[in-house]
N, C-alpha and C positions, 0 to 999 in steps of 0.2 A: 611330501606335504599335502594335504587336501586341498580341494579348491575352496572350500568353506573358510579355512584357515588363513589362505591366500585374501581372500576377500575381506576377512577380518582385520589384516595386517595393512590392507590398503586403507581402509576406514581410519585406523589408528594413525597410520603415517600422515594421513590428510589433516586430522585433527591436532596432531601433534605440530606440522609446520604451520597452522593457522594460529595456535597458542603463541607460537614464538613470534607472531607478527608479521608473517609473508602476506603477500597479497594474495587474494583469493584465487585469481585465475593461475598464478604463479603456482599455489599448493596444489591445485586440482590437475593443472597440466603437467607439472613435475612428475607427481605420483603416478598419474596414468602412462605417462612415457616410460618411466623406470620399469614399471610391472609389466608393461606390455612388451618391452624389449627383454626382460627376463624370461617372460612365459614363451612369447612366439618368435623372437629373434628379429632378424632383418625385415621381415615380412610384417611387423607391427607399425613399421612406418608409414604404412598406407592409412592406419586408422586416423590420425589427426587430419591427413589430407581428406578422406573420405567425411571426416565431422566438419571440415571448413564448407565443402560444398553443400552438405546437409543445411548447414546454417545459411549458407548464401541462397538456398533454393526455398527458404522460409518466406515467401512473399508477404506474410503478414508482419515480419520484423520490420518492415518499412513504416508501420506505425509508430514504432518507439521514438524515432527523433521528432516526429510529429507532435507526438503528445509532449515529449519534454521541451520542445521549442514554445507550445502553447503556454505551459506553466511558467517557465522563465520569462516570456515576452507579458504575460499577465501581471507577473511581478515587477519588472523593471520599469514598465511602462506606467505605474501607477495606477493602474485600473482597479488593483485590490484596495488601495488607500480609499479611494473614492466610495467602494461597496461597504469597506469598515466604517467610514463616516456615516453612511446612511443607518447601518445597524445601531451605532452609536448615538445617533440624535433619536430614533425611533424606540430604541430599547433601554437607554440610559434611565429615563425615569423610574424603572423598576428595579426592586433590589436584585442584585445579580444581573440585572440587565446586560451590562457589557459582556460578562461572561457567556450568556445565552447568545448574544450578538455574535461572538467570537466563535461559537459552535456553528453558527449559521454561516459565518465566512468560510470557515473551514469545510462544511459540506459543500458549499458553490464552488469553492477551488478544487474538491474532490471531482466535483461532476464536469471539470473542465481540463484537467490534466492527467488524473489516474495515477499519481505520485503521491507519496506521503512527505518527501522532502520539501517539494514546494510549499505546501501547507505550513509545515514547521517553520521553514524561513519567514514566510510572510506573518504569521502569528507571533512568533517571537520578536519580530523586527517592528511590527506594527501595533499588534493589539497587546501584548503584554506591557509594554512601556505605558501605554495610556490607563491600563488597569492598576498599575503600581501607582502610578501618579493619583489616583483617585482612592488610594488607601484601601484597594481590593486585597484580600489575603493572598499573599504570595505563593503558599504551597497549593491553594485550590486552583489558582488561575495557570499556575505552571502545569498541573494536571490537565486543565481544560485545553491547553495547546497541545499537549501531547496527544491526548484521547482524541481531539477533534481531528488533528492532522493524519493520525493511523486510518481514519476513514477514506484516505484517498486511494488505498489499494484495495476498498471494497465497492464504491460506489463506481458505476459506469462513467467514463471509459477506463476501468482499472488495467493499467499495463500488466499486473502480476495474473489477471485472468486471460490476458490476451496469450502469455506465455503458457499458462497451463492449459490452454484450449490447444496450443500447437504441439505440447509434450503429450497431452491425454487424448489428441485426436477428437476434440469435442468443439461443438460450433460457438463461436466467439458470441455471438447474438443471444444465444440461450445462457452463456455463462454471465454477460452484462446484466440481462434482465434478472436473473437468479439473485444478482447482487443487490438490487434496488431495496427491496423491501427490509433484508438483514441489515443493510447499511443505515436505512432510516430507522429501524427498530433501535440499533446501537446508539444512533445519534439523538433519538428521542429518550432512550434511557438516561443518557449522560444530561440532557436538558432537565428532565424531570429531577435528576439527583441535584443540579444546581439550584434549582427553584425550591426544592425541599429544604436543602441545607441553608440557603440564605433566608428562607422563611423562617426557620429555628432560630438562625443567629444572624440579622441583618447586617452587622458589624463586618461579616465576611466579604460582603458585596454591596456596599452602599450604593444607593441611588444617586443620580445627579442631583447637586443642589438645586433649589429653586431659583437661584440667580443665573445657573447655567442653563436651565430650562426656559426662563423667560427671554435670554438673549437669543434664542433662536424661534422666529415668528413662524407662523404657518406657511405662507409663501416658500419660506426657504426649506422647511421640512418637506413640502410636496416637490419642490425641485430635486433636493436630495433622492426621493425615488426614482429619478430617471437613473441613477447609478446602478439600480437593480435590473434595466433593460439590456444592458450589454451582455452581461452573464447569460441571460436568458437566450438572446440571440445566439450566442457561442453555444450554449448546448444544444439548442435547436438544430442549428447548422452543422452539428457535428452527430449527436447521438439521435436526434429526433429524425433527421434525413435517413441515416442509415436503417433505424427500425422501420421507417415507411417503405424500405425497399428502393429508394430513388439513388443510394451512394451504395457502394461497396464497403468492407471495413477499413482498406486502404485510402479509398476516395473520401471517406467521412473524416479520417484524420488529416488529410490534406486540406479539406474544407475548413475544420475547425482551426487548424494554424493559419491558414490565409484570413478568416473571419477576424482572428485575434490580431493580426498585423493590421488588418484594416481600421479596426477598432482603435489600436495605438495611433494610427495615423490621423485619424478623425478627431481625437482628443489633442492631436497636436504634441504627442509625446515620443514619436519615432523618430529620435535623433539617432545620429551616428554611433554615438557612444553606446545606446540603447541596444541597438541593433548588434554591434559588434561583440558586446559582452553576452547577449542572448545567445548569439550563433558559438562563440566559445563555450559556453556552459553546455549548450546541446551538444557539440561534438564530443566534450570530454565525457559526459555521462553515457550518451551513445555507444561511444568508443568502449567503455567500462564494461557496459551491458554485454557488446558484442564478445569480448574478449573471455568474460566470464561464461556466457553461454558456449562458446568454441571450447574451452578448457572442460567445462562441465559433461559436453556430450562426448569428448573422448573417455572421460573418466567414467561415465555411465555405460560405455560401450566395452571396456573392459570389465567393468563390475558385473555387467549382464552376461558377458561373455564366460565368465567364472560360473554362471548360474545361481547367481544371488538372489533373483526373483524366486525360483523354485526353494531355495535354501530358506529364505525368510517365510515363504509359505508353510513349508515344512516343519520349520522352527515354532511358528505360531500354532497351528492346528493340530500337527501329529506330537511333538515333543512337549509342547506346554499345553495342549489341550484346550485352547482357548475358545469361547465362543463368538459368534459375528461381532457382536457389541464390544466385547471385551477387546477384541483386536482393533476395533475402530478407536476407541479410548486410548489404546497404547499407541496407535499410530499419532494421534494428537499430542500425547505427552512426548514422543520423539522429537515432534517438530518444534515444541517449547524448549526442549533441552538443546536442540542444533540451534535454534534461534538466537541463544545465547552467544553463538561464535561465528554464525552465517549470516548474510543478509538473504531475503526471501528468494532472489532469483537463483543463489548458488542453492540453496536447500531445495527449492523446488526442482530444479534441474537433477540434482542428485538423487532425490528420494522418489519423485513423482512416477518416474518409469519403473521403480520397485513396487510402489504401493499401488497404483492404479489398476493394474492387471488383478491384484488380488482383490481390490473394492469390487470390480464387475464380477470376479468370480463368486464373491459373497453375497451377491444380489442387490449390492446398492447402487444408487444413481451416481455416476462419476461427476455430473453437474452438481449435486447436492455435496459430494465429497470435496468439490473444488472450492466450494463457499466455506466449509468447515475448515479447510487448509488456510484460507484467506484470514479468517477471524482468529485461528490459532497463532499465524504470523503476527497480527495485531498484538496478542498477548505477549508473544516472545520479544516484539520490538520494545516492550515497556518491562520487562522483566529482568530484575538485577541478576547478576552482578555486571552483564555485558550488555543489556540490551540496547539495541542500536539509536533508539529514540532518546535513550537517557543521556549519551553521550552528545547527540546532536544539540539537545535541549542546553546542555552546559556550555557547549560552544557558543551557543547564541544568545543565551539569556544575559539581561542587563547585569551589572554588580550589584552584589547583594543577595541573589539566589545562589545558595551553596548546592553541591552536588547531594547533601543530605536532604535539603528541601525537594529536589528532583525526585530521590529515591520515595519520599513520604508522600508526594503529591500523587504518583501513579497508583497507590493502593486501591482508592475507590473505584477507579476506572479500569483497573485489571478485573477487580470484582465484578463490575458491570459487564464486561466482555466474557468472563467465565459464565455469568447468568444467559447472557445472549446465545453464547455457544451451547449453552444446554438446553435452550429453548428450540434451537435449530436442530437440534440432534432429538428431541422429543417430539418436534412438530416439523418435519422435513417440508412440508408444505409452504411454510413461510417463504422458503427460497423457490420452491418449485412450480407455485401455483401461477405465478404471472408468466414465465415462459410457457409453460403449457397451455396457459390460456391465449396466449398471443400467436404461437406458432400451429394452435390447432385451427386457426381462422382459415 
């Protein structure tokens, strides 16, 4: 049996185990172990041992629990509630204003924790019920929460970009800066969609009534602006100090976590229950990341040992005769297909070691490719039938929001992301201009 056929059997076996409902780390680890033992015998037992030490030597992985802690503390301590209240008061008088404010909240959360899950939880538990209570169209606002929360893996400090940087051996600082304008571009396109749609049909997002507006005087409105100060301090203490060269990547994550903890204490919301719940959630998610990465490293080692990288290169260029842009487009399509079954972390660790060397050989910038991958992950997260965000939203949405509503809600936001992806492919400088300018200093 040829090595190429063995590699295909490995991939099919992994996908079959995932379809049957096995946990990601179990599917990856089991397939890697079985095929390694069949191919190389007892000596293959060294591979998971080596993978574990590679994992523990990734110093940047220390940032993951810090960023995860920030997101959960931000939510559990009620800081997000205050921020949404500010958006609610200032944007409510505009048609679709609460949906625009929700998008602003999602971007602010993305800039503080780097994950989409926290944004989804906060948007579904805080923003969605408020908008439903004010007769907003449930299909539109369900899409707003899903689209906005997906920005968490794009805007710095994106955890996905940290992982991509480690696997592709690219500087995280450049990746973070490369994600700024694409993240703002996608957020801006989504806001423009909300504004235009609510201008055409105001019943989709009615403004606050005159009575509600008059009930809030100007001193109260100005006081609520203070809710935006804490997030700015947290963002500056983390991303700002890192980009100024004062803190390293790991140090900036620790400073951000400490600042969020202090903010919860200052607002007198740092209770024993909040702290314990935040620590439990942080430990749970961090361990999940570690197990998936460990299993995927072992899988990638066996996969790569079979010559999969060379086989993919030969398949794309020699057998299929594809051009460089056709290969890039095909890569994005495979990401979307895999994203229906895998989360971004597993998909990244499986595919990036295979694709990144080819991307470099084709003459493309791996920083730019990392941003393309992240946008494609966002699309995959919201693509039926098994989009990750779809089922998260169904689990968190209030009564009355059906799975059909959730599926229909993401159509315009997926279209927006496809447009954003096309713009990034045609104009790479959208992603590369800022990091090139900053690091040229």
